C-alpha positions in Angstrom: 102.8 86.7 89.5 99.8 85.5 87.5 99.9 82.5 85.3 100.1 84.7 82.1 103.5 85.9 83.2 104.7 82.4 84.1 103.8 81.4 80.5 106.2 84.0 79.1 103.7 86.6 77.9 105.6 89.7 76.6 105.7 92.6 79.0 103.4 95.4 77.9 106.1 97.9 78.9 109.0 96.5 76.8 109.8 93.8 74.3 111.3 91.3 76.7 109.4 88.4 78.1 108.5 88.4 81.8 110.3 85.1 82.3 113.6 86.8 81.5 113.0 89.8 83.7 115.2 90.4 86.7 113.5 90.5 90.1 113.5 94.3 90.0 111.3 94.5 86.9 112.1 95.4 83.3 114.1 98.5 83.9 113.5 102.1 82.7 110.8 102.4 80.1 110.8 105.0 77.3 107.2 105.8 76.3 106.6 105.9 72.5 105.6 109.3 71.1 107.1 111.3 73.9 110.3 112.0 75.7 109.2 110.8 79.1 111.0 108.0 80.9 109.3 106.0 83.6 111.6 104.3 86.0 110.7 101.0 87.8 111.4 102.3 91.3 109.2 103.0 94.2 109.3 106.4 96.0 111.5 105.0 98.7 114.1 103.7 96.3 115.1 100.2 95.1 116.1 98.9 98.6 112.8 100.0 100.2 110.9 98.6 97.2 112.4 95.1 97.7 111.8 95.2 101.4 108.2 96.2 100.8 107.8 93.5 98.2 109.1 90.8 100.5 106.4 91.6 103.0 103.9 90.1 100.6 101.4 89.1 103.3 100.6 92.7 104.0 101.2 94.2 100.5 99.8 93.4 97.1 103.3 94.1 95.6 105.8 91.3 95.0 109.5 91.2 94.1 108.7 91.0 90.4 106.1 93.8 90.4 106.9 96.5 87.9 106.6 99.9 89.7 106.0 103.0 87.5 106.1 106.5 89.0 105.0 109.1 86.4 106.1 112.6 86.9 103.3 114.3 85.0 99.7 113.6 84.0 100.8 113.0 80.4 103.3 110.3 81.6 100.5 108.7 83.7 98.2 108.5 80.7 100.9 107.0 78.5 101.8 104.5 81.3 98.1 103.3 81.6 98.0 102.9 77.8 101.2 100.8 77.9 99.8 98.7 80.7 96.5 97.7 79.0 95.7 94.1 79.9 98.4 94.0 82.7 96.9 93.5 86.2 97.8 96.8 87.8 97.8 98.2 91.3 97.1 101.9 91.5 98.3 103.9 94.5 99.0 107.5 95.6 100.5 107.7 99.0 99.8 104.0 99.8 98.2 104.9 103.2 95.3 102.5 102.5 97.2 99.7 101.0 96.3 97.3 103.9 92.7 98.3 104.1 89.7 97.4 101.9 89.4 94.4 99.7 92.5 93.0 98.0 93.0 94.2 94.4 94.1 90.7 93.6 97.4 89.5 92.0 99.0 92.4 90.1 102.0 92.5 87.8 102.5 96.3 87.8 102.1 99.2 90.2 101.2 102.7 89.1 102.4 105.1 91.8 100.9 108.6 91.5 102.7 110.1 94.5 104.7 112.4 92.2 101.5 114.0 90.8 101.5 116.4 93.8 100.7 119.9 92.4 97.9 122.2 93.4 97.0 123.3 89.9 94.4 125.9 90.7 93.0 127.9 93.7 90.1 130.3 93.3 89.2 131.7 96.7 86.4 133.9 95.2 84.8 130.8 93.5 85.4 128.6 96.6 87.0 125.8 94.5 90.4 124.4 93.6 92.2 121.9 91.4 94.6 119.3 92.8 96.5 116.4 91.4 96.0 112.9 92.9 99.2 112.8 95.0 98.6 116.1 96.9 98.4 115.4 100.6 95.7 116.6 102.9 98.3 118.6 104.8 99.5 120.4 101.7 96.0 121.3 100.7 95.2 122.6 104.2 98.3 124.7 104.2 97.4 126.2 100.8 93.9 127.0 101.9 94.6 128.4 105.4 95.8 131.9 104.4 92.4 132.4 102.6 90.3 131.1 105.5 89.1 128.2 103.4 88.8 124.4 104.0 87.5 121.2 102.6 84.1 120.6 104.3 84.6 116.8 104.7 87.0 115.2 107.2 89.1 114.8 109.1 90.0 111.4 107.9 91.6 108.5 109.8 95.4 108.7 109.9 97.8 106.9 107.7 98.7 103.6 109.3 102.3 104.1 108.1 102.9 107.5 109.6 100.1 107.9 112.2 99.3 111.4 110.7 96.0 112.4 109.2 97.6 115.0 107.0 99.9 112.6 105.2 97.0 111.0 103.3 96.7 111.9 99.6 93.6 113.5 98.1 93.4 110.7 95.4 93.6 108.0 98.1 91.0 109.6 100.3 88.5 110.0 97.4 89.1 106.4 96.2 88.5 105.0 99.7 85.7 107.4 100.9 86.3 106.6 104.6 83.7 107.7 107.2 84.6 111.0 108.9 83.0 113.3 111.5 82.2 116.2 109.1 81.1 114.0 106.2 77.4 114.3 106.4 74.7 116.5 104.7 76.7 119.0 102.6 79.9 117.6 103.9 79.6 114.2 102.2 82.8 113.4 100.3 80.9 112.8 97.1 79.6 116.4 97.3 83.1 117.8 97.5 84.3 116.4 94.1 82.8 118.6 91.3 85.1 117.6 88.5 87.9 115.3 87.5 90.4 114.4 84.8 91.0 110.6 84.5 92.1 107.8 82.3 90.3 104.4 82.4 91.8 101.0 82.2 91.6 100.9 78.4 93.7 104.0 78.1 90.9 106.5 77.4 91.4 109.9 79.0 88.4 112.0 79.8 87.0 114.9 81.8 83.8 114.8 84.0 82.1 117.6 85.8 83.7 121.0 85.8 85.2 123.8 87.9 82.0 125.2 89.4 79.7 123.7 92.0 76.6 123.8 89.7 77.4 122.1 86.4 75.8 119.6 84.1 78.8 118.6 82.0 78.3 115.0 81.0 77.6 111.9 83.1 78.4 112.1 86.8 81.5 110.0 86.8 82.8 111.9 89.8 80.5 110.1 92.1 81.5 106.8 90.5 85.1 107.4 91.5 84.4 108.2 95.1 84.7 105.0 97.1 85.6 102.9 94.0 89.0 101.9 95.3 90.5 102.7 91.8 88.5 99.8 90.2 87.3 101.7 87.1 89.7 104.5 86.2 92.7 106.4 87.5 91.9 109.8 88.8 94.7 112.2 87.9 93.3 115.7 88.8 90.3 116.7 90.9 88.3 119.8 91.1 87.1 120.3 94.7 84.4 122.4 96.3 85.6 124.5 99.3 83.9 126.4 102.1 84.9 129.5 104.2 85.7 128.5 107.7 83.1 129.8 110.3 83.9 132.9 112.3 84.3 130.8 115.5 84.9 127.0 115.8 84.8 125.1 119.1 85.2 121.4 119.9 83.3 120.3 123.0 83.7 117.1 124.9 81.2 115.6 127.2 82.0 113.8 130.5 82.1 109.9 130.3 78.7 108.2 130.1 77.7 104.6 130.4 76.7 103.0 127.1 72.9 103.4 127.5 73.1 106.9 128.9 75.6 108.1 126.3 73.6 106.7 123.3 70.4 108.4 124.7 72.2 111.7 125.1 73.7 111.5 121.6 70.4 110.8 120.0 68.7 113.6 122.0 71.4 116.1 120.8 71.0 114.9 117.2 67.3 115.7 117.4 67.4 119.0 119.2 70.8 120.7 118.5 70.6 122.9 115.3 73.3 122.6 112.6 76.3 121.1 114.4 79.4 120.7 112.2 80.0 117.2 113.6 78.7 115.1 116.5 80.5 111.8 117.3 79.7 109.2 119.9 83.1 107.8 120.9 83.2 104.3 122.5 86.0 103.4 124.9 85.2 99.8 126.0 82.4 100.0 128.6 82.0 103.8 128.5 81.4 106.5 125.9 81.6 110.3 125.4 80.3 112.8 122.9 82.5 115.0 120.7 80.6 118.0 119.3 82.0 120.5 116.7 80.3 123.8 116.6 80.9 126.6 114.0 79.2 129.9 113.3 78.9 133.3 114.9 80.3 133.8 118.4 76.8 134.3 119.8 75.6 131.1 118.3 78.5 129.1 119.6 78.2 130.5 123.1 74.5 129.7 123.2 75.1 126.1 122.2 77.9 125.7 124.8 75.5 126.8 127.5 72.8 124.5 126.1 74.9 121.4 126.2 77.0 122.1 129.3 80.0 120.3 127.7 83.5 121.5 128.2 85.3 123.3 125.3 88.5 121.5 124.5 89.8 123.1 121.3 89.1 126.3 119.4 89.8 127.6 115.9 91.6 125.6 113.3 92.8 123.1 115.9 89.2 122.3 116.7 88.3 121.9 113.0 91.1 119.3 112.5 90.9 117.8 116.0 87.5 116.2 116.0 87.9 112.4 115.5 91.7 112.5 116.1 91.6 110.6 119.4 90.7 107.0 119.1 90.9 107.0 115.3 94.0 105.0 114.9 93.1 101.3 115.0 95.5 98.3 115.2 94.2 94.9 114.0 90.7 94.6 112.8 88.6 97.5 111.7 84.9 97.2 110.9 83.0 99.9 108.9 79.4 100.4 108.2 76.3 102.4 108.8 73.5 102.0 111.4 70.3 103.9 112.0 70.9 105.8 115.3 67.5 104.7 116.5 68.6 101.1 116.4 72.0 101.5 117.9 71.2 100.9 121.5 69.8 97.3 121.1 72.7 96.3 119.0 75.4 97.5 121.4 73.9 95.9 124.6 76.6 93.2 124.3 79.5 95.7 124.3 82.3 96.6 124.9 84.0 98.0 121.8 86.3 100.8 120.8 85.7 103.3 118.0 83.2 105.9 117.0 79.9 106.5 115.2 79.4 109.8 113.3 76.3 112.0 113.2 74.9 110.3 110.1 75.3 106.8 111.5 78.5 105.8 109.7 80.8 104.0 112.1 84.3 102.5 112.4 85.2 100.3 115.4 87.3 97.4 116.4 84.8 94.6 116.6 81.2 93.6 115.7 78.9 93.9 118.8 77.6 90.7 120.2 73.9 91.7 119.9 71.8 90.9 116.8 72.5 93.6 114.1 69.5 95.7 113.0 67.9 94.5 109.8 69.5 95.9 106.6 72.8 96.9 108.2 76.0 96.3 106.3 79.2 95.7 108.2 82.5 95.6 106.3 85.8 94.4 107.9 88.3 96.8 106.2 91.4 95.1 107.6 92.1 92.0 109.6 95.3 92.2 111.6 96.7 94.8 109.2 95.9 92.9 106.0 93.2 93.3 103.4 90.0 91.3 103.5 87.6 89.5 101.1 85.0 91.8 99.8 81.2 91.8 100.4 79.1 91.7 97.2 76.2 94.1 96.7 73.0 92.4 97.9 70.8 93.6 95.1 71.1 91.5 91.9 70.6 94.6 89.7 73.5 96.4 91.5 75.7 93.4 91.0 75.0 93.4 87.2 75.6 97.1 87.0 78.9 96.8 88.9 80.2 94.1 86.7 79.2 95.9 83.5 81.0 99.1 84.8 84.1 97.0 85.5 84.1 95.5 82.0 83.5 98.9 80.4 86.1 101.0 82.3 88.3 98.8 84.4 90.6 97.0 82.1 93.5 95.6 84.2 93.1 98.2 87.0 92.7 96.7 90.5 91.6 93.4 88.9 89.5 91.9 91.7 88.0 95.2 93.0 84.5 96.6 92.2 84.9 99.2 94.9 87.0 99.8 98.0 84.7 97.3 99.9 83.4 95.0 97.2 85.2 92.6 94.9 84.5 90.7 91.7 85.7 87.5 93.4 83.2 87.9 96.2 80.4 88.4 93.6 81.4 85.2 91.8 81.3 83.3 95.1 77.9 84.8 95.9 76.6 83.7 92.5 77.9 80.1 93.1 76.2 80.0 96.5 72.8 81.1 95.1 73.0 78.5 92.3 
């Protein structure tokens, strides 16, 4: 708990002082102006909430954290308004709670897992609307009968369940993790075309729209992607969809040595037209290439012959299967982006485990021993299963903009975060070091 609560500041959710609260919080809260009642229980119930809170080294929650679980968007807006000024953790499924930079000490938790409705699906318009708590699996199951899919993905599995599909849409958008299909048109920021949200000061708003081409207001959609919930709470999202290709095949190369594998991967990037994904997968001192092809049967067959790689999966299994093996890390995970042309020199010191995607984004279990290429950013996203200090933006202008956005939108949301991988605390440390 922060010092404000120790000094007896009144709870923003009720008239009692925090010093008189029981360890479970301040009980059910009736929101003024409506009939909604928000209960201070986590999705797993009171016993599970206490067990989770006790594991404070791996969770930003504590025994005295007030947990609110709204059942509707209206309740969520009211809850944020009641929580103004209260340091608040925002979560959907909680799959990324031990990754990214710490949100800092929080006194309340806004759990959006009950906002789990698919509000709209327009197959002809290739778009849909989903609430923040909808899981990737639920969305995929709704889209499958129409032959549709989200172009980005698949995303790293939830550490708690080990399943990719259990991750929530809101959590994935807030984290913006690297993924095999997330390049060019498949970038995650390009999939979000509209949202409905409430900022940390309780102001609800819409941004974007329901169609791919729209000019409705400032592009706050892109601000949300990768923000880690630092600026506002995304409640409902409008997503762009694609029709699945007529034929989809996942190919796997034989094992290569590091130098040979990197050279082959770079050659294919240069010469192979329009792959859906192309990952270089590191397994200690060897590597292999995973290649996802999609298109007409004639095109796919021609590329199979061209590469000589072995088909491993076909159809929907291939679409979801790329990136599945070797995606679940234990311990430390490093994320970043590297120009493929500079990868070979950096990895001479190997070995490592992980993968680098077509566009150069990577996730692996250690930083290579060689000198990193100039300009590269490497972020540890978890250390032994716990969150890490953030890395501040290098550009002074970017730092000023990030801090101003936090002041304008953030309120008490995720108090020490400026994005999933940067924190206000790290920026203050950087300022002190420069002075």
